[in-house]
N, C-alpha and C positions, 0 to 999 in steps of 0.2 A: 372745114378744118379749124376745131376749137383743141384744145391742148391743153392737159390739163393735169402737174408734175409738184410731185411734195419736196418742193427747194428746199421743207427743213431740214430730211433723210440725206438731199442729198448733202446739203452743208453739215450736216453731221460729222457724215465718212469724208466727209472732207480734215473737217479739225484734226480729229484721230491722225486721219492718215497724215499729218502734218504731225501732231506730237510724236511716233508709232516710230519713225523715221528715223529723225536720228540720239533717238534711247534705241534700233536693232545697232546702228554706226556707233552708241557707243558699245557698246555690249559683245558687240564683233571687235574692236577694238583695245577694248577690254582684253580681251582674251588672247588676240592675237601681246597685250604687253604683259601681260604674266604672264606667257610661255614661252616666251624673251627671255621674261626675271628666273624661269624654272632655272630654265640650263646657265646664267653666270650660276645658279648658287648650286646646283645640282653638285653632290662626292659623288666623287667616283663612279659622275657617272649617272647616279639613283634618286632621280627628279623627287623631290618630300612632295607623301601624298599629297599635302593643302593645295599645294600646287598644277597637280593636276588636275583632282576633285572640283577648282577652280576657273584651271583657265577650261574644262568641260564644262562645266555648269554655265556658263558668261558664251561660249559657240553656240550649243545647242539652245540659252533663250538666243544670243544673236541673231542665228539663223529658223527658231519660229518667232520673231517681229518682224526678222526682214518678208519674207513669205506675206504676212499680215499685213506689213505694207506696203510692201507691192502689189496689192493686191486691191488694195483702198484706194490706189494713187490710180493704177493699170482707167478699174472700173471705174470713179466717182472722180479721182482727178486730171487725169489725162482728158485734153478734146481733141475732135468733137468724142464726148458719152454717145453710147447704144438709142438714149433717148433722146438727144438732137439730130441724131443723121439719121432717125428716123421721122420726125418731123421734119427733114427739109424733105425725106424721100414721098411720103403724102403732103407734101403741104399743092395745095389750088383743090385739094377738099370743098362741098361744100359743110356749112354749122350743122349739117346732121351728121356730123364725122367724127366723132370726140376720140380723144388720146389717153388712157388717162398713166401713168409715167411713175413707177414706183408703190402706191400708192395703200398697193395688194399684196402677199405675195407672190401671186403672179406677175412681173415689175412690168406687162407692158399690154395691157387690157386696148381690146379698138374696135371698138360700137360702132359698127357701120346701121345704113336704114333694116339692111336685113339679114345681119350676125355681127356674134363676139367673135375676137376674133381676138385667141394667145398666143401673142406672141414669145418666141424662144432668141436673144438677141445673141451674137455669137463672135468677136469681132478680131476676127484667125484672122492673115492675108497670107499664109502659105498653101502648100497643093494642099487638099483636104478631097474625098473621092466618099462619094453612102451609097450603098444599095438594099436596097431593104432596111433597115438595119442597125448594116451595120459599113461602120465609120470605116475608115482610112487616113493616115499623115504616111506618108511619107515621110523615114527620118532625113530630118540636118545639122551640121551641128548649128547650123546658126540661134534653129532651135532651139538647141541646148543652151546657148551663149543668152536665149533669150530669157528661162526659161525666169525668172526671176517678174521678166518685166508682163512675162504674159500670163493671160485670164488662166481656167480651164477650160480644155478641152472636156471630157468629162467622153459623155455618151449624151449627145443633142436632144437624140429624138427619148430616152426616159425624157430627161430634163424637161420636153416642150411636156412632152405625159402630163407629169409631177403639173408644170404652170398649168396646165388642162384641170384638174383633178382638185387644185386650189382655186381658179376661176369659177371655176364650176358651183366651187361652194360657197365664194364669193355668188356668184347669182341667186344660187338658193337664201343667204339670209335674205334675201330684196325684195325678190317675184313674190308676192301668190303660189300657194302650194300647189292651185291647180294651171300655173303656168310656168311657159320653159321655149327657153328661143333656141332658134339653135347657136350652135359654139361649136370655133374649128379652132386647132391649133397647129402656129404657123416656127416655122423658124427659120430667121430671117440672119443673111452675116454681112453687117455691117460694113469689112474693111474692105474698098473696089480691087483691095489688089490679090484680090483670094482667086488662086484656080477652083474652080468648086467645078466637079462633076458631081450628074447624079441620074443613079437610073433605077426607077423603081420606086420613091420610096413612098415609107408610109404614113408616112407628116410631111404634106406638101414643107424642102428644099429650098432657096432662091435664096438670091441676094435683093440686097436693100433696093435696088438701082429698079425692079421691077416689081417690088412689091405695088405698085402703084399701080398697073395693068392689073397684075391680079389681081387685086382686089376688083376692079372696075369691070374685070368679067363672071369674077363670084360671086355680080348684081346681080341675082335673078332670084329668084320665090314669093311666095308673102314676103311683104317686107312687118317690122315689128309691130306690136298696135302702138297705137300714142302713148294709153299710160303708160304700156310698159315701159317703152323709149323711157318719158321722165321720169322711174322712177331708177332708171338703170342711172341717168344720167347721175342725178340726187344718191342713189345708193353707193357707186361706184369713185365718184367725188370723191367721196369720204369728210369731207364737211372741206377739204382742198377749195379756191376760187379761183 
């Protein structure tokens, strides 16, 4: 198994997380401090407009920066990252398998001897269910408390389709016009604590612990020709060794 990861991108995102986190804290504390100051300097209960608008601006900016920094920390700083979990799950495959991380708009692309898999990784750890294309997550107060610390869930099916489209564009730019290789989107939950219920999904949905066996079961049909594999390994690496 060969793993090619855009470490430069990871380092850049970590740097921004380290920059934005303290800025967000300063903005929020500044808004709180200005609000307290406005109460102390109010006349007959009337708050001076400059205090009100200043407090509002600082809190709004603090909220925005907190959301951005929390996303960066959760996605790029906190370990194990998605790429690390996928690498562990796929450990043991031979050198004909390549995992490309964060090189293209599709974050994780797995090249096997028979197919290209586009993996959409989700890190949620609570109860998740999917029926066809309908996703559900029961409400819980713990999830509210983890709002800033948890990555956006959205609609994994739509996200997987978008990642597959982006991966297909990358393949089209690499392969000759008359060539094509099978491409399969996957939705993989990387947190071992997720309680996952799957019913007839339009895109395969599985835990990372089941990923290796799934890939082995799908290893059927004609192999990708050697020349196309060579072009894919070179093109998908994006010059990263």
